N, C-alpha and C positions, 0 to 999 in steps of 0.2 A: 530053306534048311527046317520047313518043320516044326518049329520054336511053336509051341503057344501065347497068342497076344494078345494081351488087355489096351486098347487103344485111350488114352486120353483127349478129348478134345479140347481144346486151349479158348478160354474165350478172355481172354485176357489179365487171369490171376496170379497175383504173386506166387500165390504155391504149386503152380503148374509144373514144376522140375520137381515140385516137395513131393505131392502123389504122385508121380511117375516113381523114383526112387521107393515110396513105400510100396509100391504098386509089386519091386522087382524086389524091394526084403524079404517081402513072402514067397519067393522063388519064383514068383512070374514074372515072364520080359511084357516091360512095359514100352508102346511107344506116347508119342507127344504128340498128335494130326491141330492141323487149322482149324479154326473152331465151324467154313466151310464145305470140308472135307464132305465126297459125297457118298452117298449108300451105295453106291457100287466099287470105290475104292475100299471099303472097310471090305465089302462082302469081298473084295480079289486076295484082300491080306488075312482073311477066314478068323475075325478075331471073337475070340473066347466072348471079350467082356465092353462098355467100354464105357465111361466116366467121361459125365461132365464138369468140366471144374467150375468154379464160382469167378468170379469178373465186375469189376469197377462200376459198369451199366444197369439202366435196370430196362427190362426187358419188356413196359412200356414204351420206350425211349422210339424216335424216328430212324436213329443210326444203329441201336444194339445189337449187337452179334447173333447173327443167327445160324439155324441147322441146315440140314438138309434134312426138313421132317417124313425124306421116302424111310431113314434110317430107324422109323419106329416098325417100320414093316423086316426089318430085319431078320426080326424072333430071336435077338442076342440079348440078354440083360442088361441094361444103364441102370449107375449111378450118377444123377442126380445131386451134385454140394453148395449149395446157396443161389451163385445165379443161377445155374444148370441144373437144379432143383428147379429152379422160378419159368424158365427158359420150357423143362422138358414136359408142368405141369402145366401151364396156360395153353401148350399147346395139344396137349390132350384133353382140354376141356374148363380149367381150373381159373378163377378170378386170380390174376394179383396186386394185392393195393402195396401205396406208403405203408407202412408201418405207423403207429399212431405213436411207439415210445422205440425208441429206435436202438438192438440189443447190436452188446460189443465190449467180449474181453469174454469173462469165464462166468459157467450159467451152469442154472441147477436142471440136466433134460430128467426129467419121467417118462419111463418106457411101457407104454400097453401095451404091447403084445411081444412076447419074449419068446421069437421066433424067425426063423430068414437072418434077413440082417441083424437084428436081436439078443440072438440064439448065446444060452449062457453069460446071460448083460445081470445084474443086478437088478431092483425097482426101478434105480435115481442113480446117473452116473454123470459128472463135470463134462462140463462140454466148452468148446471154445466156439463163441458166434460174431460175426461181423457182418452187418445185412440192414438194411432201411430201409427195406421190400419182405413184403409177405405173403403168402395164401392167404388170400381173402374169403374163398367162399371154394370149397373144395370139389362139389358137386359128387354126385352119383356114384361115378365111377375109382372113387378110392378111398385107402381107409386109411386113417388115424391112425400111425405107431406109436408114436410119442407127444409128448409140449414139451413150452418150458411155461412159466410165470407171464412171459407177454405176448409168445410163438405160438397162439391155440397148433401148429401145425408143424411139430418143427422137425417131425418126420414122419412118412405117407409113400404106399403102394399101390398102384394102379390094379384093380381087381382082376383086370383079360393081364393086360401087359408086363410083359418082364419092368418093368420100373419101380426104379426107387429110389426116393424124396428126401436128403437133409439137410436142417439147415443153417447146419452148423460145417465147422471144420474136420472132418475125423483124421489126415495127415499132418496136422502140429502136434506137436508135442504135447499145449496145453492140454487135450483131450488124450484124457492115459488108457481109453478104450477102446481111443480111436483103432490101433493097430488089428483087433478082436473085430471090429466093423467090419474094414479093408476085406477082413483073411477069411469072414463069413462071408462076401456079398462075393470074392474068388472065389473059395474053394464049393461051397453049399449051393449058390446061389449058380456062381460063374458053369461050375462044373469044371476049375483047372486042376491038373496035377502036381505042381508048382515044378517043371522041369528044367528054371532057368539055373544052370549051376556055371559058374568059373572056370570047371577043366571043361566041362563039353563045352562052353567058348570057346578055349583056345587049341582043343583041337580040331575044333569045326574054321576056324582065322586059320590056324596051318596049312591045314588043308585047302579053301578055299587061295588060301595066298601062293601055294607049288603050285596051286594049277592053272594059275592063271598065268604066272611072273615065267613057266617053260625053262627055259633059258638064260632072259635075259635075267641084266645086269640090274640090281636096286640099290638105290642109294636114299640115304636115308639125313637130316638133319640131325646129330646131335648135339644138344647141349646140356648131356647130362642131370636134367631132371626128371620126375618120376615118368614122365606123359613120353617124352622122347629117348628116352630106357626103356621101358618099357614097351614101345614100339618099334626096339630095336632088338630085342629077349626075341620077340614073336617072331618075328621075319627072319630073323637069324637062327633059330628054332625049326625054317621050316624050308629054310633054302641055303642054311651057311655062307659059303663063301660067295656066295655070286649078290651077296648086301656086303656092302660100300657106308661105311658113318665119314660122315665128313663132319669136325668139329672144328670152329670160326671162333677163334680168339678177339671179341672186337676191340681189347680195350677195356671193359667193359663189369668184370668178369668180378666173383671176391677172391680171397683171398687166397693162394696155391689152389683154384679151380680145373684149370685147363687140366695141372700135375694129376691130380683127384681122378681125372675124365681120363686120361691114358691112361693110368694104375690100373682102373677096374675094367676097361674095356679091351683095351689092347694086350695086357698080363694077365686078366684074370682071365677075362671071358674069351681071351684072343678071336677079337671079331676082327676085320681090316679096315682098323679106324686111322683116317687122313686129317693129318691136324694144319690149319690153313691159319697164319699169324696174319691176318690184316689191322690187329691194334695202330698201330702208324696211318691209317687210309682213314678209320673210322673219328679219329681222336679229330687229321687234321681237316676233314668235314664241318666237324661240329662244332671245333674253335671259333667262339663270338656268339652261337646261338644257343639263348635263353628260352627257345619258345619251346613248349611239350610236343606240341603236334609238330612240329617242324624234327623236332629233333626223333621222333618218330617215324617218320619221314624220311628222315637221312639217313636214316637206322636204317631203317626197311633196304633203301637204295643200296647200301651200299654191305648190306646180309646178302644180295639176288649178286652184287659183282664177284662177290666174295668166295660164294658160294659156287656161280660158273664159272668161275676159273677153275676152281680145283674136279665139279664135274666135265669137263672139255678134255681132261686125260683120261677116263674110264670109258672103256669100248665097251659094246652091248648094254651103252646104259636105257635105261626105257622105262621105268619107274622109278617114281622117288614120293619115298613116306612119311607121313607126317603126324605127330601128336592132336592131332583132333580133337575133341573129347563132346560132349552132346550138347551141357550147355554151352559152350564155344561156340557151336552152329544155330543153336540158339536162342543166343544176345548178339550174335555178330549178325542177324538175317539172313533175308536171301533175296534172290534175285524177283524171286514167284510170290514176294509180298506177304513174310509172314509175319504175324499182326507184333511178337514181341521185337521189342524197343531197340535203336542199333544204337549198344552204347558208346560200345568205341571201336573198330579194328582188330582183330587177336590176331599177332601175333600170330599167330597158327592157321587161321584162315582167310584164306583168296592170298592172291599175291602172284607166287611161285612159279605154283604151276601154267600160268600165260606166261611168265616171262624165262621159261626154263624150256619149257615143252616137250616134259614129260607126264603121262601118268599116273595118275596122283592115285594113290594105297592111304586110305585112312583106316585100320582095324580097330581102333579106341572111340569109330567114331561117334558109335552105340552107346558108349560107357559116360556114368560118373567119376567123376576123383577119385574116391570111399572104393568103386570096383576096382581101376585101374590098379592102386592100390594090394587087391587083391591078388590081381591077373603076376603083379610082380613079386608076390610072396611064394603062388602058382613055380614062378621059370627061379624062383629062385637069385634072385636080389640082396643084392645086402639088406637091413635095416635101414642103414642111415643115404641109402637116394630113395628107396619108397617111402618111409616117413620125412625124408627133407621137403621147408615147406617151399611151396611154390616162387619161381624168382621169374621175373616178367621178360621179354623176348632180348627187350632195349637194354637189360642188364642193370649195373647201379647208375646210366644215364637220367631213369625217371627216377631217383630217389639222391638226385643232387638238382637241387631245386636253385634256374638259376643257368650262369655257363660252369661247363665242365671243360676244367684242367687239371692234368697230371696231376699237381699237389692238395687241390679237392678231390682225385680217384681215394690217392692217396689217403686223405682223412678218416673218410666215407670206409673208404676199407679196414680200416686200422678199429672204429667203431663197431662196426656189422663185424668182425669177429667177436670182439669182448661179448658184444651181444648175445650174440651166437653162444659161446663158448659157457656162462655164469647161465643165461635160459639150461643147456643140458645137465651143469653142474648143481640146480638147484632139481629138478628129474622135471622142469618145465617144457623142455620143449616138444615132447608128441601131447601133450596138453593145449597145447598154444598151435591153431591153426596156422599160424602166416604170423611172422616176426620181422620188422626190420627195423632197420635205420636210416636219415634222412636230414641230410644235410641242408643247413638252409642256409636260405642269401642273407644275413643280418651279420652283425659282429654285434655283442654285447659290452659291454666295459667289467671284468672282472679283476678281481687280487689275485696277484698268482707271486712267491714271493717276496713279503713288501711288497711288489709294486703293480699298479694300474697295467691289464691287460686291458687288449682290445680284443678281444677273438671270437671263431664259429663260433653258432649250436647247431647241434645232434638233435635232434626229433628220434622218440624210439615211438614205436608203434605194435602192438600186439594185439592179436583178434583170435576169438572166435568166433566160429560156424560151420556147417554144416553141412551147408550148400556153394556159399562163396557167393549167393547172391542178394543174402541181406548180414552180415558180422557186428560181433557189439565184443567193443576193449575187455582183453583180458584184467582178470582180478588182481595181477602180480603179485606178492605182500610188497609190504612196504622196505622191509630189510634187501629183500633179492635186487630193488632196483635200487635205494641206497647204491648198495654195491655195483652196479653197472656203471653210476653216475661216476660214483666216485674211481675206477676205473681207465670211464670213459677222457675224466677230466685228467688224472694222472699221469694216464697213459701215449694221449695222443695227443700229442704238439700242433698246439693252435685249435685246438675249444676247451673252453672256460667254462660254457652250461649247455648241461644236458633234459633237457622236459619231455613231459609223456605225452601221447594223444590221446587222448579221452573218448573219441570219434564214435560215432555207431555208425555203418551203412542197411538204409540210404541214412540223412543226406550229403553225406561222406561215402568218399571210395576208401578202398584198402591202400591203393599206390595214393603219391603224394600227387602225380601227376599221372 
């Protein structure tokens, strides 16, 4: 496509995706690569610059991740962050040692040279540090750019090679001038022009889909969430009636969800939408099952059965479109040994193509969630779809702890509707990244109408996050929580207690199962 690329070499940093997003916020396309990507591969990509991420290892450890040292012969600017700085400095002749005082948290950075990386900066800035090692001996080939009280070489540059290193994290919000540092690197040092725009992405994707599909039919599994909705809209823009969307009603949906999807895509966007009611099969297969992983496997298998039953009725169907996002690809790992942890099998990654025998189209595979929303706005999707909170593929099954029954589903549906209704009324829905109700497998004693009750507990979960890799619980005002609790207990038969989950991710996940 001819776009400018800055590659991020991932050495196991918890902030790897955040670096990629920060680069894209500067209108420069970024791509995360394995730490051991070859110089030849990067040369073929035509990268304008490289960023070495941080990481938990020490560069002098026997099994510490390394990079292909031929990268330093590419004559491409490199920015090393934390571990990435130490690795680059070590390869280029400096010495790395354990720090006498481990630096973690906010620190004051004194800038010695205010050009290149620190152009247009004040004499000192606040920065976020997280390291136990640092440069001990810089050698003759480096220039010191900045210091802190405990780190004499907090930022450096090589005198002859285009290598810059910082012993702090410019990508996190705790380094307020971080965006300016990255902008200086991308524009002044790498010479990027900032041509990464969503309108270009949409036009390029539409042309690529049209060219690849030809006269064949494309099937898209539509859930009503933002990812699959944007995929459907993108492909519909490219090939019109050659797209057939399949919506599977698994009986695990939110209240009125099926009607809303049909109204939006069949009636408003005039797409060919087929609804498969497979709810009896799903609920029958899930009867008596409490183990979360078994639930996921059963739901995955039944989804394939439902999808296959409808897909077989579509002639000349050659392609399957999915709403796989960049974090899904990274977080689920890959067959080539991606170092990212395989946290769980995402609903959108793997499984379907092999089972169904279609060629896969994943037009959002290189995008983050916030970028997908921008595409959705550009395509004219309604705000209630674009800003809808994530909803898991297995639906309410992973929000009912224990056995799934029609009665328990009705209780959770009613509680969930009240939660979303009250958050929306309070003007909080868009400020919260994800909110959900969970039905717990415990009953507690209560008093209802002068009589003792022994009924269900609903847990409320609401989090704020930028990347869904880490998250903190939302500080919902107590009066709003009180209204939610009162309404659920008064209006949902079978519930006499509501609790609020104040766990962060990590260690907890956002969903309960």
